[in-house]
C-alpha positions as CSV (number, residue, x, y, z in Angstrom):
1,M,79.1,70.1,32.0
2,C,81.8,70.6,29.1
3,D,81.8,70.3,25.6
4,G,83.8,66.9,25.7
5,E,81.4,65.6,28.1
6,T,78.1,66.6,26.0
7,E,80.0,65.2,22.9
8,A,80.8,61.3,24.6
9,T,77.1,61.5,25.8
10,A,75.6,61.9,22.4
11,A,78.0,59.7,21.3
12,A,76.9,57.0,24.0
13,P,75.2,53.9,21.5
14,A,71.9,53.1,22.6
15,P,71.2,49.7,24.3
16,A,70.3,47.3,22.0
17,P,66.8,45.8,22.0
18,L,66.2,42.6,23.5
19,G,64.6,40.8,21.4
20,P,61.5,41.4,19.1
21,P,58.6,43.2,21.0
22,H,57.2,41.7,23.8
23,V,53.7,42.3,25.6
24,A,52.5,41.5,29.0
25,L,48.4,40.9,29.4
26,L,47.3,40.1,32.5
27,S,43.7,38.1,32.7
28,S,41.3,38.5,35.6
29,P,40.4,35.0,37.1
30,G,37.5,33.0,35.2
31,M,38.0,31.3,31.5
32,G,35.8,33.8,30.3
33,H,38.6,36.4,30.8
34,V,41.8,34.4,30.1
35,A,40.2,33.0,26.9
36,P,40.2,35.8,24.7
37,L,43.5,37.2,25.9
38,V,45.2,34.1,25.4
39,E,43.6,34.3,21.6
40,L,45.1,37.8,21.9
41,A,48.7,36.8,22.8
42,R,48.3,34.3,19.7
43,R,47.3,36.4,17.0
44,L,50.1,39.5,18.5
45,H,52.4,36.6,18.5
46,D,51.3,35.1,14.7
47,A,49.9,38.0,13.2
48,H,52.5,40.7,14.1
49,G,55.9,38.9,15.2
50,F,55.7,39.7,19.3
51,T,56.4,37.8,21.9
52,A,54.4,37.4,24.9
53,T,53.7,36.8,28.8
54,L,50.2,36.0,29.9
55,L,49.7,37.1,33.8
56,T,47.3,35.3,35.8
57,Y,46.0,35.5,39.3
58,A,46.8,32.8,42.2
59,S,42.8,32.3,42.7
60,S,42.5,31.7,38.7
61,D,44.0,28.5,38.5
62,S,41.8,25.7,37.6
63,A,42.6,22.3,35.2
64,A,41.1,24.2,32.2
65,Q,43.3,27.2,32.5
66,R,46.0,24.6,32.8
67,A,44.9,23.0,29.4
68,L,44.2,25.8,27.5
69,L,48.3,27.6,28.8
70,A,49.6,24.7,27.8
71,S,48.0,25.8,24.1
72,L,49.9,28.5,23.9
73,P,52.2,29.0,21.1
74,P,56.0,29.0,21.6
75,G,57.0,32.7,22.4
76,V,54.1,33.2,24.3
77,G,54.5,32.1,28.0
78,A,52.4,32.7,31.3
79,A,53.2,33.1,35.0
80,S,51.1,33.3,38.0
81,L,51.2,36.0,40.2
82,P,51.6,35.3,43.7
83,P,48.5,35.0,46.0
84,V,46.9,37.7,47.9
85,P,45.1,38.0,51.3
86,L,41.0,38.0,50.6
87,A,40.2,36.5,54.3
88,D,39.0,39.2,55.2
89,L,36.3,40.4,53.1
90,P,33.1,39.9,54.0
91,A,31.5,36.3,53.9
92,G,29.7,36.3,50.4
93,A,31.6,39.1,48.8
94,A,30.6,39.9,45.3
95,I,32.3,38.2,42.4
96,E,33.4,42.0,41.6
97,T,34.3,42.9,44.7
98,L,36.5,39.8,44.9
99,L,38.5,40.4,41.4
100,S,38.5,44.0,42.2
101,V,40.4,43.6,45.8
102,E,42.8,41.0,44.3
103,A,43.8,42.7,41.5
104,Q,44.6,46.0,43.5
105,R,46.5,44.0,46.3
106,S,48.6,42.2,43.2
107,V,49.8,45.6,42.0
108,P,53.3,45.3,44.3
109,A,53.5,41.8,42.5
110,L,53.0,42.9,39.3
111,T,55.2,46.1,39.4
112,A,57.9,43.3,40.6
113,A,57.0,41.1,37.5
114,L,56.8,43.7,34.9
115,A,60.4,45.4,36.1
116,D,61.5,41.5,35.2
117,L,60.5,41.2,31.9
118,G,61.2,44.5,31.1
119,A,65.0,43.8,32.1
120,R,64.8,40.6,30.0
121,T,62.6,41.3,27.0
122,N,62.1,44.2,24.8
123,L,59.0,45.2,26.6
124,V,56.5,47.5,24.9
125,A,53.5,47.4,26.3
126,F,51.1,46.1,28.9
127,V,47.4,45.3,28.7
128,A,45.1,44.8,31.3
129,D,41.3,43.4,31.0
130,L,38.2,45.2,32.3
131,F,39.1,44.6,35.9
132,G,42.6,45.4,35.8
133,A,42.3,49.2,35.6
134,D,44.0,49.6,39.3
135,T,46.8,47.8,37.7
136,L,47.8,50.2,35.2
137,R,49.9,52.1,37.6
138,A,52.4,49.6,37.3
139,A,52.7,50.2,33.6
140,R,53.9,53.5,35.1
141,G,56.8,52.1,37.0
142,A,57.9,49.7,33.9
143,G,58.3,52.9,31.9
144,V,55.6,51.2,29.2
145,P,51.8,52.3,28.2
146,G,49.3,50.5,29.8
147,Y,46.1,49.4,28.1
148,L,42.8,47.9,28.5
149,F,41.4,45.0,26.9
150,F,37.5,45.0,27.1
151,P,36.4,41.3,26.7
152,S,32.7,42.5,26.2
153,N,31.1,45.1,23.7
154,L,31.1,48.6,22.8
155,L,27.5,49.1,24.5
156,T,28.9,47.7,27.9
157,L,32.0,49.6,27.6
158,S,30.2,52.6,26.7
159,L,27.8,51.9,30.0
160,M,31.4,51.9,32.0
161,L,32.7,55.0,30.5
162,H,29.6,57.0,31.3
163,L,28.9,55.6,34.3
164,P,30.3,57.9,36.8
165,R,28.5,60.8,34.5
166,L,25.2,58.5,34.9
167,D,25.6,57.9,38.9
168,A,26.4,61.6,39.6
169,E,22.9,62.6,37.8
170,N,20.7,60.2,39.4
171,P,22.6,59.6,43.0
172,A,19.1,57.7,44.4
173,G,17.2,55.6,42.2
174,E,18.1,52.7,40.8
175,F,18.6,51.5,36.9
176,R,15.1,48.8,37.2
177,D,13.2,51.8,38.5
178,R,14.1,54.0,35.7
179,P,10.9,54.8,33.4
180,D,12.7,55.1,30.1
181,P,15.8,52.8,29.3
182,V,19.2,54.4,29.1
183,R,20.3,55.8,25.9
184,L,24.3,55.8,25.5
185,P,25.8,57.7,22.0
186,G,25.2,55.4,19.1
187,C,23.9,52.4,21.5
188,V,20.8,50.9,21.3
189,P,18.4,51.8,24.1
190,V,18.4,49.3,27.2
191,P,16.1,49.1,29.2
192,G,16.9,49.7,33.2
193,A,15.8,46.3,34.3
194,D,18.3,44.8,31.7
195,V,21.2,47.0,32.1
196,L,24.7,45.1,33.8
197,Q,23.7,43.3,37.0
198,P,26.2,44.7,39.2
199,L,24.4,47.8,38.8
200,Q,20.7,46.8,39.8
201,D,22.1,47.7,43.6
202,R,23.2,51.2,44.7
203,A,23.7,49.9,48.0
204,S,25.8,47.1,46.8
205,D,30.0,47.1,47.1
206,A,30.0,45.5,43.4
207,Y,28.1,48.7,42.2
208,R,30.6,51.0,44.1
209,W,33.4,48.8,42.7
210,M,32.0,49.4,38.6
211,V,31.7,53.2,39.3
212,H,35.2,52.9,40.2
213,H,36.4,51.0,37.3
214,G,34.5,53.3,35.1
215,A,36.3,56.3,36.3
216,R,40.0,54.5,36.2
217,Y,39.1,53.8,32.6
218,R,40.2,57.2,31.6
219,D,43.6,56.3,32.5
220,A,44.1,53.6,30.2
221,A,46.5,54.9,27.0
222,G,43.7,53.1,25.2
223,V,41.0,50.3,25.4
224,L,41.1,47.3,22.8
225,V,37.8,46.0,22.7
226,N,36.7,42.2,21.5
227,T,33.9,43.4,19.2
228,F,33.5,44.4,15.5
229,D,32.0,47.5,13.8
230,A,29.9,45.3,11.5
231,A,28.2,43.8,15.0
232,E,28.0,47.7,16.4
233,P,28.0,50.3,14.0
234,G,26.3,52.9,15.7
235,A,28.2,52.4,19.0
236,A,31.8,51.8,16.9
237,A,31.1,55.1,14.1
238,V,30.8,56.9,17.7
239,L,33.5,55.1,19.5
240,R,36.0,55.2,16.7
241,Q,36.2,59.0,16.9
242,P,38.6,60.8,19.5
243,E,37.2,62.6,22.4
244,P,39.0,64.6,25.1
245,W,37.6,63.1,28.1
246,R,38.3,59.0,27.7
247,P,41.1,56.9,26.0
248,P,41.1,55.9,22.2
249,V,38.9,52.8,21.8
250,Y,40.2,50.3,19.3
251,P,37.6,47.1,18.3
252,I,39.9,44.5,17.2
253,G,37.5,41.4,17.2
254,P,36.2,38.7,17.0
255,V,39.1,37.6,18.9
256,I,37.9,33.6,19.6
257,R,38.9,30.2,19.7
258,Q,39.0,28.6,16.1
259,P,37.8,25.4,15.8
260,E,41.2,24.0,14.8
261,Q,42.2,24.9,18.1
262,Q,39.6,21.9,19.7
263,Q,41.1,19.3,18.3
264,Q,42.3,16.7,20.5
265,A,40.0,13.6,21.3
266,D,36.6,14.6,22.2
267,P,35.5,12.8,25.3
268,T,31.6,13.6,25.2
269,G,31.4,12.0,21.7
270,C,29.4,14.7,20.8
271,M,31.0,15.6,17.7
272,D,30.6,11.8,16.6
273,W,27.1,12.4,16.6
274,L,26.9,15.4,15.0
275,D,28.7,14.0,12.1
276,A,25.6,11.4,12.0
277,Q,23.1,14.6,12.0
278,P,21.7,16.6,8.5
279,D,23.1,19.7,7.7
280,R,21.7,22.9,9.8
281,S,19.6,20.5,12.0
282,V,21.0,20.9,15.4
283,L,20.4,23.3,18.4
284,F,23.1,23.4,20.7
285,V,22.2,24.3,24.3
286,S,24.8,25.9,26.3
287,F,25.1,28.3,29.4
288,G,28.7,28.9,29.2
289,S,31.3,28.2,31.7
290,G,29.7,29.5,34.5
291,G,26.1,29.3,33.2
292,A,23.2,27.1,35.5
293,L,19.8,27.1,35.7
294,P,17.7,26.1,39.0
295,R,16.3,22.5,39.1
296,A,12.7,23.5,38.1
297,Q,13.7,25.3,35.2
298,M,16.0,23.0,33.9
299,E,12.9,20.3,34.1
300,E,11.2,22.9,31.9
301,L,13.7,23.6,29.4
302,A,14.5,19.4,29.1
303,R,10.4,19.6,28.0
304,G,10.6,22.6,26.1
305,L,13.2,20.3,24.2
306,A,11.5,17.3,23.7
307,L,8.0,19.4,22.9
308,S,9.9,21.1,19.9
309,G,10.6,17.9,17.9
310,E,13.9,19.5,17.0
311,R,17.3,17.8,17.2
312,F,19.7,19.3,19.9
313,L,23.0,19.1,21.8
314,W,22.7,20.1,25.5
315,V,25.6,20.7,27.6
316,V,24.0,19.9,31.1
317,R,25.5,21.7,34.3
318,S,24.5,21.1,37.8
319,P,21.3,23.1,39.2
320,T,21.8,26.1,41.1
321,D,20.0,24.8,43.8
322,A,22.3,21.5,44.2
323,A,25.5,23.9,45.4
324,A,26.2,25.6,48.6
325,S,25.4,29.2,47.2
326,S,22.7,29.9,44.5
327,N,24.9,33.2,43.4
328,P,25.0,32.0,39.5
329,G,28.4,33.2,39.1
330,E,29.8,30.5,41.7
331,S,31.3,28.9,38.8
332,Y,32.8,32.1,37.5
333,Y,36.6,31.1,38.4
334,D,36.5,27.5,37.1
335,G,34.7,26.4,33.9
336,S,35.4,22.8,34.5
337,R,33.5,22.8,37.9
338,S,30.0,20.9,38.0
339,A,28.6,17.8,40.0
340,N,29.7,14.2,39.3
341,D,26.5,13.4,37.5
342,P,24.4,16.8,36.5
343,L,22.3,14.4,34.4
344,S,20.9,13.1,37.1
345,S,19.2,16.5,38.0
346,L,17.0,16.1,34.5
347,P,13.5,14.5,34.4
348,A,13.6,11.1,35.2
349,G,13.4,9.0,31.7
350,F,14.7,12.2,29.6
351,V,17.9,11.0,29.0
352,E,17.0,7.6,28.1
353,E,14.4,8.6,26.0
354,T,16.0,11.1,24.5
355,T,18.7,8.7,23.0
356,K,16.3,6.1,22.3
357,A,14.8,8.5,19.8
358,A,17.9,9.7,18.5
359,A,16.5,13.3,18.6
360,G,18.9,14.9,20.7
361,R,22.1,14.2,22.6
362,V,22.7,15.2,26.5
363,V,26.6,15.8,27.5
364,P,27.6,16.5,31.2
365,S,29.3,20.0,32.2
366,W,31.1,20.4,28.6
367,A,31.6,20.1,25.1
368,P,34.3,21.5,22.2
369,Q,32.3,24.8,21.7
370,A,34.4,26.4,18.9
371,R,34.0,22.6,17.1
372,V,30.4,22.7,17.8
373,L,29.8,26.0,16.4
374,G,31.7,25.7,13.8
375,H,30.1,22.0,12.7
376,R,27.9,21.6,9.6
377,A,25.1,20.0,11.6
378,T,24.3,23.0,13.8
379,A,21.9,25.3,12.7
380,A,21.2,27.5,16.0
381,M,22.8,28.4,19.5
382,L,20.2,28.7,22.8
383,T,23.0,30.7,25.2
384,H,23.1,32.5,27.9
385,C,24.5,35.5,25.8
386,G,28.3,35.5,27.2
387,W,30.1,37.6,25.0
388,N,32.4,34.9,24.4
389,S,29.7,32.7,23.2
390,A,28.1,35.6,21.2
391,L,30.9,36.1,19.1
392,E,31.8,32.7,18.3
393,S,28.0,32.6,17.4
394,M,28.0,35.0,14.8
395,A,31.7,34.5,13.8
396,N,30.1,30.8,12.7
397,G,27.0,32.5,11.1
398,V,25.0,30.4,14.3
399,P,21.7,32.4,15.0
400,M,20.9,32.6,18.4
401,I,18.0,32.0,21.3
402,A,18.6,34.4,24.0
403,W,18.7,33.1,27.6
404,P,20.8,35.9,29.5
405,L,21.7,34.9,33.4
406,Y,23.9,37.0,35.2
407,A,26.5,39.8,34.5
408,E,25.8,41.9,31.4
409,Q,24.2,39.3,29.6
410,R,21.1,40.6,29.7
411,Q,21.9,43.7,27.8
412,N,23.9,41.4,25.5
413,A,20.6,39.7,24.9
414,V,18.8,43.5,23.9
415,L,21.9,44.1,21.6
416,L,21.7,40.8,19.6
417,C,18.0,41.0,19.5
418,E,17.3,44.2,18.7
419,E,20.4,45.7,17.0
420,A,22.5,42.9,15.6
421,R,18.7,41.0,15.0
422,V,20.9,37.6,15.2
423,A,18.8,36.0,18.1
424,L,15.1,35.7,19.1
425,R,14.2,35.5,22.9
426,P,11.4,33.3,24.2
427,R,8.3,34.6,26.4
428,V,8.6,35.1,29.9
429,R,5.1,34.8,31.6
430,C,5.8,33.8,34.9
431,P,6.2,36.8,37.5
432,D,9.6,34.9,38.7
433,G,11.0,34.6,35.3
434,M,10.6,30.5,34.6
435,V,10.4,30.2,31.2
436,L,7.7,27.5,30.0
437,A,8.0,24.4,28.1
438,D,5.6,25.2,25.7
439,D,7.3,28.9,25.2
440,I,11.0,27.0,24.8
441,A,9.1,24.8,22.0
442,E,7.8,27.9,20.1
443,V,11.0,29.7,20.0
444,V,12.8,26.6,19.0
445,R,10.4,25.8,16.4
446,E,10.4,29.4,15.0
447,M,14.1,29.3,14.9
448,V,14.4,26.3,13.0
449,H,11.3,26.6,10.4
450,G,9.6,30.4,11.4
451,E,10.5,33.7,9.4
452,K,12.1,35.4,12.3
453,G,14.4,32.7,12.4
454,A,14.9,32.8,8.8
455,A,15.5,36.2,8.9
456,A,18.1,35.9,12.0
457,R,20.3,33.3,9.6
458,A,20.3,35.8,6.8
459,K,21.3,38.9,9.2
460,V,24.1,36.4,10.6
461,A,25.4,35.3,7.3
462,E,26.0,38.7,6.8
463,L,27.9,39.7,10.1
464,Q,30.0,36.3,9.4
465,E,31.4,37.5,6.5
466,A,32.2,40.8,7.9
467,A,34.1,39.3,10.8
468,T,35.8,36.8,8.5
469,R,36.7,40.3,6.3
470,G,37.7,42.1,9.3
471,L,40.5,39.6,10.5
472,Q,42.0,39.4,7.1
473,P,45.0,42.1,6.5
474,G,43.8,44.9,4.9
475,G,40.3,44.5,7.1
476,V,38.8,46.8,9.7
477,S,39.8,44.7,12.6
478,Y,43.3,43.4,11.4
479,E,44.2,46.6,10.4
480,T,42.9,48.2,13.9
481,L,45.2,46.1,15.7
482,A,48.1,46.9,13.4
483,H,47.7,50.4,14.3
484,V,48.2,49.9,17.8
485,V,50.9,47.4,17.3
486,A,52.9,50.2,15.4
487,Q,52.4,52.7,18.6
488,W,54.2,49.8,20.9
489,T,56.5,49.5,18.6
490,T,57.7,52.9,18.1
491,K,57.2,53.3,22.0
492,G,55.6,56.7,21.6
493,V,55.9,59.4,24.6
494,L,53.0,58.4,27.3
495,P,49.8,59.8,27.7
496,T,50.0,62.9,30.0
497,D,47.5,61.2,32.3
498,Q,49.3,58.0,33.1
């Protein structure tokens, strides 16, 4: 090449950026995945001047999701990837298998979508959630770094990162049969039986997929985690330190809905009912968008709440044995799904007696949870220990009664009760796991009036303050996300393992 060509090439102006920095975020199906990514997109827009596109899968569509996406601010758009064939999967395939296969088969369409965004916007990063590790390769084609957003806690992330090693070290045994708890650096010890549900059967496809994801997480340029340091100080101290074998870890939470985002009309009437209750007097009972109980357990819970003598607001979903499948995650995709009249599954006369006594209120299927937890009358929450709900409780200073159902909820309960110390757990005396009415009443009374409840209230008040402070400019979570944003906007060199 002659000198003149070299000078001409050097003098060529760089193409102008196409507007503000833009990030593409891909959510797995399920409101528990979509909701926090919506809030992350909102935060990137409001606090850091980003535009964003929230990508979802075709199987994820639901009325609840459409309403949530409609609330996105200007500058944050949404698009659905085209459907992919899943009919070849075995009948009754685990939810982890469905989510993982859909992600893998959507990579070509995602690659095209990112190329289109790269041509139209100043695309600087791609973020996929915990089941999207295989989609990170689409970011390589777009020339942007691929990050993971982990909607659970550092305990679960640490388990996933160490899982390939744990699997290799114990190639035959089951977690539930381990004589000692699982100990991960900086984390609360977890009894084997409380470890992540998909890991409880090594012969299952779900187990193999989780090991696969744990290995693929190492391909990420970084992992954004929906937690905050004060909730998991030991794990945060360990995982914030760089390690050559894993990507950097960035606790940026709590990334949650705010009460003011649910100010639309409340068709349940529960907010008006809460307005009439004394301060810190009501137990909020909710098992999340996908949680449900067997009919017999629902009856015990109803009796236990009545026996406690305390005020309660219970979001009632159809019992698991009223559906075609007993899979506890059957409502996972669509948080609005429930039978037409789930209240008919309660004991005869329960609704009438509750209403007459004015001690409680039951609402079918759904309540504006963020508003309920932020209400002055809410004293505590009986929860399935989904991490979104746990974060909303902590951020609003509401202690919890832990009643885990599936996924990572049992190990979340261990974290909330034994490390964070913001939750109590009812006794379980029955071999089949049934929680009896007397034990429900006992833990409710203890939460409202006992010393253990008072300690949980004091601790959750500390975490509420830490969460609030951390999200403000200068706070640890705010500055952690600002650090990541700075990396995206400077468009540094992509990691070599990408």
